[in-house]
N, C-alpha and C positions, 0 to 999 in steps of 0.2 A: 499478543501479550493478554495473559488472562484478565476479565471483567467481571466487576460486581454486579448485581441485579441491575443497578440505577445506570451505570455506563453500560450496560449491556441493553436495557430497555431504551437508549438515547440513540446507540448505534441501530438499532431494529428500526427506529423512526427513520433515521437519516437512510436506510436501506430502501424502506417505502415509498419515501418522498420523491427519491432519486428514481425508482422503480416506474412509479407515476409519471415523470419526466421523458423520461426515457420513451414509454410506449406513447405519449401525447406526440413526440416529434419523428414517429414514423410515419413517412409519406406514403400516398395513397398510389399506386405505380398506374399513370395515364397511358395509353397507347396513344401512339401516331396514327392520324387516319386520312388516309388520301383519297381522295374521290376523280375519278374520271370517266369524261364522257365520249361516246364514239358510236355513231349510227344510232341514235337516241338512245342508247343502253347505257345505262350508270353502272359503273363498278365500284366498290367499295373495298379495299384492302385495309387491312391493322398489319402495320408493320410495328415491331418492337423498337423502342430506344435504342439508341447507339450507347455501348458501353464505356463509360468513362475512362481516359486512360489515366494512369497515375506515374508520376515519374519514381525513378528509382530511389531517390533522397526528396522525400516528402517533406522533411521537416525536423527541428529539434523543440523540445520542450522542457521545462522546469518543473517543477510540482511542490507542493509540501504538503505535510500530512496535519490537519485541522483537527483531527481526534486527539491526536498526541498530545497538541498545546491547549487543548480545551481539556483534558484532564491533569494536566501539570497546573491549569491556572484554577482549576477547582480543590487542589490541593491532594491530589489522589498518592498512594503511597509508594508507587511507582508508576513510571510513563516515558514511552518511546517516542523522542520528538524528533524530526528526521525531512529530509527535503532528498530529491531525487533529480536526475536529468536521464533525458531519453533521446535517441534518433529514431525518425520514421522512416523506414523502408517500404515504398508503396503500399503504405496505407495497411500493414500485413505484420510486419516485422519489427519490435522493438525492443532494440538492444538496451538496458538499461543500467545505471548505476546510483546506489541510494548510499545515504549516508546519514548518521545521525548521534543524537547525546542519549543515553540510556541513564535514568536518573532512580534510585531507590531509596526508602529509609521506612524500617518496618520493625516493629516493636513486637516481641512476641506478647502473645496471650496469655501463656502460662506463667510468666515471671517478666523481668524487666530487661531482656537481652535486646540487643538491638541489632541490624543489619543493615549496611549502608554502603552505597557505592556510586559513583558518577563518572561516567566513561564512552567513549566513541565507539560506534561499531559500524561496520561496512557490508554492502551487499553486491552481489554483481549476478546480472541473469538477463532474459530476455522473456517479452509476452508475445502472444500471437494473436491479432482480432480474427475471432471466427464471423462477425458480420460481413456478409457480402455485398450488403448495399453501402452505398456513398452518402449517408444519410446524416452524418454527424455521431451518430453514435457508434460504441465500441463494445463488444462483447469479448475480454480478453482470457487466456489463460497462461501460465507460465511458469517457470522456473528461477530460482534465486538459490545463489551461495553465500551463506552469511558469516561472518566470522568479529569476535570480538576479543582484545587484549585489555584487560581492566585489574583496576587494585579494589579489595573491598576492606570494610571494617567490622569486627565482630566483637562486641563487649556484652558481658555478662555481671552486671555488679552482685545479684545476687547467688552466684556459684558457692555451694560451699565444699571443703575439705571433705571426701570419704571416711577418711579415716581420722580424722582430729574433730569433725562436725564443727569446724570453725567456717565463718565468711572469708572467702578469698577471692577477690573481684578479678574476673577473667577478663582479659583483651587483647584482640589482635588485630594492629594498625597496617594498611596496608600492604595486605596480604596478595600474592600475585594469580590473576587468575586467566585462562583462555578455553574458548569454546569456539566449535565449528558447526554449522548446521544448515540443511538444505531446508527451502520452503516451496510448498505448491500453492499456486496463486490463481484464484478465480475472481474475476471483477467486471463491474459493467462502468462505462463511462459516456457522458453525453456533453454537448457545445451548451455554455450558457449563451453566451454572446462577444463577439469578437473572437479575441483570440481565449478567451477563459473556459476553460471545461471543468467540472465537477465528476468524481466517479470515489466510488467504493469498491474495496475489496476483502476477500475472505482467505486467510494463511492456516495453510497447516504446515507446524514446523515439527522436523524431524532432526534430533541431536545427533550429529557424525563423532565429534572427539570431545575431549574436555582432559584440561591439564589435572593431575592430581593432587591433593596435599593432604598433610597428616592433620590437619584439624576437620576436614569434610566438605563438600560440595558446598558452593555458593547458593543461598538462597534464591537470588536473582542474577538473570545473565543480561548485560544489556543488548538491544536488539532481538531478544531471544524471547524475552519474559521469564516465568516464574519456570524454576529449573525444575530439569526433568527430561526423559527420554522422548517426548514429546507434547506438543500442546498447539492451541489455537490462538489466532490474532486477527487484526484487519486494522486497516486505516481507510480514512475520508481524505481522499487527495483533491486540493486544489491544483489545477495546472495551467499553465499558461506557454501558449505556441510562440516563445521568441522567435524562432527563426523557421519561416516557410519558404519552400520552392517560389521560385519568380513566377510559375504558372499557376500556383493555388492562391498567390498574394494578386494574379490579375484576374484572377476568377472571381474573388470575391467583392473586387473595385466594380467588376460588372455588374454584381447582383443587386450593387448598392444606388447604381444610377437608376 
């Protein structure tokens, strides 16, 4: 979803803070050293640590976009408020389902026309974790397919008849619209504590389809943002690992002892 200068600055600040957090948590690789003695001769061998085995099903998580909620809370003219659920396969593949509520009320700058809609949207896709280290940090790349079927209103109280030059208020109520799009996603995520994770991502959205209508295209599409062929968006996600494999839970308990 497009962002004004104020919201873009807030988003960039989130990115900067989280990037510092990710870098600060990068562990230093410490080799294992074994010393053996035979005939008064000391031999030192350096052996790499054994790679950690990850189960096929490594967990299940749910998330909420706190950026969209914040934008709605400060009175933004449009906002996508969403939550998601994903499955963790071997800490590499993350099938994900997202759903949310898109809300927009916009008044035209030239006159008093107004566009408004509030409708749900859905996305399905997968992320891939490029980070090879098991250090709690993830660097994502992924794809989504998004879809929304919605209704919108458009009013123009200052509309003037071109023939008679008389004011004729113009109003469209509950006009139906549909749209589908693809998203290319890049993101970073880090563990805060226990089951809580924080991450952000950037999304490049490409519109694939849209239902036509005689009154023109809607100004805003729920889940996509300001209508057009392409647009940029982003989310700041607070994620909770609500379901972990028994193996991962056992390891965390052992670390806490």
